[in-house]
C-alpha positions in Angstrom: 3.8 -9.8 -14.6 0.2 -8.7 -14.5 0.0 -5.5 -12.5 -3.3 -3.7 -13.2 -1.8 -0.6 -11.4 1.8 0.3 -12.3 3.7 3.5 -12.4 3.1 6.2 -13.5 -0.3 5.5 -12.0 -0.3 6.9 -8.5 -2.4 4.2 -6.9 -1.9 1.9 -4.0 -0.2 -1.2 -5.3 1.6 0.3 -8.2 5.0 0.4 -6.5 5.2 -3.2 -5.4 5.4 -4.7 -8.9 7.5 -1.7 -10.0 10.1 -2.5 -7.4 10.2 -6.2 -8.3 10.4 -5.4 -12.0 13.5 -3.1 -11.8 15.5 -5.7 -9.9 14.5 -9.0 -11.4 17.1 -8.7 -14.2 19.8 -9.0 -11.5 18.5 -12.5 -10.8 18.3 -13.7 -14.4 14.7 -12.8 -15.3 13.3 -10.5 -18.0 10.1 -9.0 -16.7 7.3 -8.0 -19.1 4.6 -5.9 -17.5 0.9 -6.0 -18.5 -1.0 -3.1 -17.0 -3.9 -0.8 -17.5 -3.0 2.3 -19.6 -2.8 5.6 -17.8 -2.7 8.2 -20.5 -2.7 11.1 -18.1 0.2 9.8 -16.0 3.8 10.7 -16.4 6.9 8.9 -15.2 9.4 10.8 -13.2 12.9 10.9 -14.7 14.2 8.4 -12.1 11.3 6.0 -12.8 11.9 6.3 -16.6 15.6 5.5 -16.1 14.9 2.5 -13.8 12.4 1.1 -16.3 14.8 1.4 -19.3 14.8 -1.9 -21.2 11.7 -3.3 -19.5 8.7 -3.9 -21.8 5.4 -2.6 -20.6 2.2 -3.7 -22.4 -0.7 -1.3 -21.8 -4.3 -2.3 -22.0 -6.3 0.8 -23.1 -9.5 1.5 -21.3 -12.4 3.6 -22.6 -13.4 4.6 -19.0 -11.2 5.0 -15.9 -13.1 5.9 -12.8 -10.0 5.6 -10.7 -8.4 8.6 -12.3 -7.0 11.1 -9.7 -8.1 8.5 -7.1 -11.7 9.5 -7.2 -14.9 7.8 -8.2 -17.1 10.0 -10.1 -20.5 10.8 -8.6 -21.5 12.8 -11.7 -23.3 11.6 -14.8 -21.2 9.8 -17.4 -23.1 10.0 -20.6 -26.7 9.2 -20.0 -26.0 7.0 -16.9 -26.1 8.6 -13.5 -23.4 8.2 -10.9 -25.9 6.3 -8.7 -26.6 3.7 -11.4 -22.8 3.3 -12.0 -22.4 2.8 -8.2 -25.1 0.1 -8.3 -23.4 -1.6 -11.2 -20.1 -1.5 -9.3 -21.8 -3.1 -6.2 -23.2 -5.9 -8.4 -19.9 -6.5 -10.2 -17.8 -9.5 -9.0 -14.1 -8.9 -8.4 -14.0 -5.2 -9.6 -15.0 -3.2 -12.6 -11.8 -3.8 -14.4 -13.0 -7.4 -15.1 -15.1 -5.9 -17.9 -12.0 -4.5 -19.6 -10.0 -7.7 -19.2 -12.9 -9.8 -20.5 -13.4 -7.5 -23.5 -9.7 -7.4 -24.4 -8.9 -11.0 -23.4 -8.3 -12.3 -27.0 -5.8 -9.4 -27.6 -4.1 -10.0 -24.2 -3.9 -13.7 -24.9 -2.3 -13.0 -28.3 0.3 -10.7 -26.7 1.1 -13.3 -24.0 1.5 -16.1 -26.6 3.9 -13.9 -28.6 6.1 -13.4 -25.4 5.8 -17.1 -24.5 6.6 -16.5 -20.8 8.2 -19.1 -18.6 6.0 -18.0 -15.7 3.0 -15.7 -15.0 2.9 -13.6 -11.8 -0.2 -11.5 -11.0 -1.0 -9.1 -8.2 -4.3 -8.0 -6.6 -6.1 -5.9 -5.8 -7.6 -5.1 -8.2 -8.7 -8.8 -7.9 -9.4 -9.0 -11.6 -5.6 -9.1 -12.0 -5.4 -12.5 -10.2 -8.4 -13.7 -12.3 -6.6 -12.8 -15.5 -3.3 -14.4 -14.3 -5.0 -17.6 -13.4 -6.9 -17.7 -16.7 -3.8 -17.1 -18.8 -1.6 -19.5 -16.9 -4.3 -22.3 -17.2 -4.8 -21.7 -20.9 -1.1 -21.7 -21.7 0.0 -24.3 -19.2 2.4 -22.0 -17.4 3.4 -21.9 -13.7 1.3 -19.2 -11.9 2.2 -17.1 -8.9 -0.6 -15.2 -7.2 0.5 -12.1 -5.2 -2.1 -11.1 -2.5 -1.2 -7.6 -1.4 -4.3 -7.6 1.0 -6.7 -10.3 2.1 -9.4 -10.7 -0.6 -12.5 -12.3 0.8 -11.0 -13.1 4.2 -11.3 -9.6 5.6 -13.6 -7.6 7.8 -13.0 -4.4 5.7 -14.1 -4.6 2.1 -12.4 -2.3 -0.5 -15.9 -1.5 -1.8 -19.5 -2.2 -1.1 -20.6 -5.6 -2.5 -23.9 -7.4 -3.1 -24.6 -10.9 -1.9 -24.2 -12.0 -5.5 -20.8 -10.3 -6.1 -19.5 -11.5 -2.7 -20.4 -15.1 -3.6 -18.7 -14.9 -7.0 -15.7 -13.4 -5.3 -15.4 -16.3 -3.0 -15.5 -18.8 -5.8 -13.0 -16.8 -7.9 -10.6 -16.6 -4.9 -10.9 -20.3 -4.3 -10.1 -21.0 -7.9 -7.0 -18.7 -7.8 -5.8 -20.3 -4.5 -6.3 -23.9 -5.8 -4.7 -23.3 -9.2 -1.8 -21.1 -8.2 1.6 -22.9 -7.9 2.6 -20.4 -5.3 0.7 -17.8 -3.2 2.5 -14.8 -1.9 1.3 -12.5 0.9 2.6 -9.3 2.4 2.2 -10.3 6.0 2.6 -13.5 8.0 -0.8 -13.1 9.6 -2.6 -12.9 6.3 -0.6 -16.0 5.1 -1.6 -17.9 8.2 -5.3 -16.9 7.8 -5.3 -18.2 4.2 -3.4 -21.4 5.2 -5.9 -22.2 7.9 -9.0 -21.4 5.8 -7.9 -23.3 2.7 -5.9 -25.9 4.5 -2.8 -25.1 2.5 0.4 -27.2 2.4 3.3 -25.4 4.1 5.2 -25.0 0.8 2.1 -23.6 -1.1 2.6 -20.0 0.3 5.2 -17.5 1.3 5.3 -14.0 2.8 7.3 -11.4 1.0 7.1 -8.0 2.6 6.7 -4.7 0.8 9.9 -2.7 0.8 11.7 0.6 0.2 14.1 1.2 -2.6 17.2 3.2 -1.8 17.7 4.0 -5.5 14.2 5.2 -5.9 14.0 7.3 -2.7 17.6 8.7 -2.8 17.0 12.5 -3.3 18.6 14.2 -6.2 21.2 16.9 -5.4 19.4 20.0 -4.1 16.1 18.3 -3.6 14.2 19.6 -0.6 10.6 20.0 0.5 9.3 23.5 -0.4 7.5 23.8 2.9 8.9 25.0 6.2 7.6 23.3 9.3 7.0 25.4 12.4 9.7 24.7 15.0 7.5 25.6 18.0 5.1 22.7 17.5 5.4 18.9 17.5 5.3 17.9 13.8 4.0 14.4 13.0 4.1 13.3 9.4 1.5 10.8 8.2 2.8 10.1 4.6 -0.6 9.5 3.0 -4.1 10.8 3.3 -6.8 9.9 5.8 -9.5 7.7 4.1 -11.7 4.7 4.7 -8.8 2.3 4.9 -6.6 4.7 6.9 -9.1 6.5 9.1 -8.3 9.4 11.4 -10.5 8.1 14.2 -7.8 6.6 16.5 -5.6 9.8 16.2 -8.7 12.1 16.6 -9.9 10.2 19.6 -6.5 10.4 21.3 -6.3 14.2 20.5 -9.7 14.7 22.0 -8.5 13.0 25.2 -5.4 15.1 25.1 -7.4 18.3 24.6 -9.6 17.5 27.6 -6.8 16.4 29.9 -4.1 19.0 28.9 -6.1 21.8 27.2 -3.0 24.1 26.9 -0.8 21.4 25.4 -3.1 20.1 22.6 -2.4 23.1 20.4 1.3 22.1 20.2 0.5 19.1 17.9 0.4 19.4 14.1 -0.3 16.4 12.0 0.8 16.7 8.3 -0.9 14.4 5.8 -0.7 14.3 2.0 -3.9 14.6 -0.1 -7.2 15.9 1.1 -9.0 13.5 3.5 -12.2 12.0 2.3 -15.5 13.5 3.3 -16.1 11.3 6.3 -12.6 11.8 7.8 -12.7 15.5 7.2 -16.0 15.7 9.1 -14.5 13.8 12.0 -11.7 16.3 12.3 -14.1 19.1 12.0 -16.7 17.7 14.5 -13.9 17.1 17.1 -12.7 20.7 16.8 -9.3 19.6 15.6 -8.9 21.5 12.3 -5.9 23.5 13.7 -4.1 20.3 14.5 -4.1 19.1 10.9 -2.4 20.4 7.8 -3.0 18.8 4.4 -0.4 19.0 1.6 -0.2 17.9 -2.0 1.0 14.3 -2.6 4.7 13.8 -3.1 6.3 11.5 -5.6 8.6 8.7 -4.1 11.9 10.2 -5.2 11.1 13.5 -3.4 9.9 11.7 -0.2 13.1 11.6 1.9 13.4 15.4 2.6 9.7 15.3 3.7 10.1 12.4 6.0 13.4 13.8 7.5 11.6 17.1 8.4 9.3 15.3 10.8 9.8 15.1 14.6 7.8 11.8 14.5 6.6 9.6 11.7 3.0 8.6 12.3 1.7 5.2 11.1 -2.0 4.4 11.4 -4.6 2.1 9.8 -8.1 0.8 10.4 -8.3 -1.3 13.6 -10.2 -4.0 11.8 -7.4 -4.5 9.3 -5.5 -6.5 11.8 -3.6 -8.6 9.2 -2.3 -5.5 7.3 1.2 -4.0 7.4 0.7 -0.4 6.1 3.0 0.2 3.1 4.1 3.5 4.6 6.1 1.5 7.2 8.8 0.6 4.6 9.1 4.2 3.5 9.6 5.2 7.1 12.3 2.7 7.7 14.4 4.3 4.9 15.1 7.3 7.2 16.3 7.5 10.8 13.3 9.1 12.3 11.3 7.7 15.2 8.0 5.9 14.2 4.9 6.0 16.3 2.7 3.2 15.1 -1.0 3.1 15.9 -1.9 -0.2 14.3 -3.6 -3.5 15.3 -1.1 -5.9 13.7 1.6 -7.1 16.2 3.8 -8.0 13.3 4.2 -4.2 12.6 5.4 -3.7 16.2 7.9 -6.6 15.9 9.4 -5.0 12.8 9.6 -1.6 14.4 11.2 -3.0 17.6 13.6 -5.2 15.7 14.7 -2.1 13.7 14.9 0.0 16.9 12.7 2.4 15.0 10.0 3.3 17.5 6.9 2.0 19.3 3.5 0.7 18.6 0.1 1.1 20.4 -3.2 -0.5 19.5 -5.7 1.9 18.0 -8.2 1.3 20.8 -5.8 2.6 23.5 -6.7 6.2 23.2 -5.7 7.1 26.7 -2.2 5.7 26.2 -1.9 7.3 22.8 -2.8 10.7 24.3 -0.2 10.3 27.0 2.5 9.4 24.4 1.5 12.5 22.5 1.9 14.5 25.7 5.3 13.0 26.3 6.4 14.0 22.8 5.2 17.6 23.3 7.1 17.8 26.6 10.2 16.4 25.1 10.3 18.8 22.2 9.5 21.9 24.4 12.3 20.9 26.8 14.6 20.0 23.9 14.9 16.5 25.3 15.1 13.2 23.5 11.8 11.7 22.5 10.4 8.7 24.4 12.0 6.3 21.8 15.1 8.2 20.7 17.0 6.4 17.9 20.1 4.6 19.1 23.5 5.0 17.6 23.9 1.3 16.9 21.0 0.9 14.6 20.6 -2.5 13.1 21.1 -3.0 9.4 17.7 -2.5 7.6 18.8 -3.7 4.2 16.7 -6.8 4.6 13.7 -4.4 4.0 15.1 -3.1 0.7 13.5 -4.1 -2.6 16.7 -5.8 -3.8 16.3 -8.3 -1.0 12.6 -8.8 -1.4 13.1 -9.3 -5.1 15.7 -11.9 -4.3 13.1 -13.8 -2.4 10.7 -13.6 -5.3 13.4 -14.8 -7.8 14.1 -17.8 -5.6 10.4 -18.8 -5.9 10.6 -18.3 -9.7 13.8 -20.5 -9.8 12.0 -23.3 -8.0 8.9 -23.1 -10.2 10.7 -22.8 -13.5 13.1 -25.7 -12.7 10.0 -27.8 -12.0 7.9 -26.5 -14.9 
């Protein structure tokens, strides 16, 4: 299993392969993880116990510009940050491709020693899919390519790219799509987009959602959030930070409308997020005069998540309106608790899941007037000690279908099919 990001690295995408890995043994598979080393990272006690007996091969990197989730703008040696950014822009796939190319002989040697029945790889980073395809082709093994996001078929690029690097990416993606025995996506809309673009056979691809893990998120005895929310305001928790892929714009625009329409009510909203917003999103909050409506907290590890989510009045889900095929990973965390979800997202599939789970409601990010009115309804309900607009019902449907044991079962069924035909 090639997972460039894997725990203890606290990066987007590290948890999906982790959740698969800890359950695959139940279905007869012994996962071996190949990942990029993260010397500064430390597993939590629960993560350590869940990974007991699972081999993790780490590829050491001399430079890691993703450390702490930040790209350095300072000089590294004699090369300025601007030159590094230029190199990054010209680099096909992503900058990890240099590490995988440099260490390929060693990686190949390690893979041959394991002699896997199958190779699974996830992206982004897209170099993970490049590496998986290359190893599988060289060793004649079945290959499963796991697309957590659209690669080239997206309106929102993960980073700035040159014409050259964009062209190489398209060719690299085409090679992965053509040579993979199975393509996996995290939303049906993304799967359909790839099926249409590449004219895929119906059995070439599948959608396996992200998931929550009850074992991972179950709080230890005595675990609680060491922050006390004010009871006289409406507390919305956005379990992440506002950044380019999860911008604050739709929320800020609605709050701006609320402030104009109900000037005395807007102060009753407090949105809690985790991690400082990036510079652009912080400026939006500041320019809109909304600083007192936001509170930023230190990130929380998954096993301490439940007390945080349960402290919310409303769980807020939001993503870029142009990422219309994306299902935000936070949705699955939210479904692990019985708190109402307010989704401001463009993907109707998210709304379907929320409605099916009787978990909340969804509004398109462009509907700022409607979002503002819903915020106002929440404020009124809390002040009057009434049920919220979408109060949870007593007969909640079973959500176990969204647990990682179930999604891993789907993955294992694909492995069964490919290994029996290998």
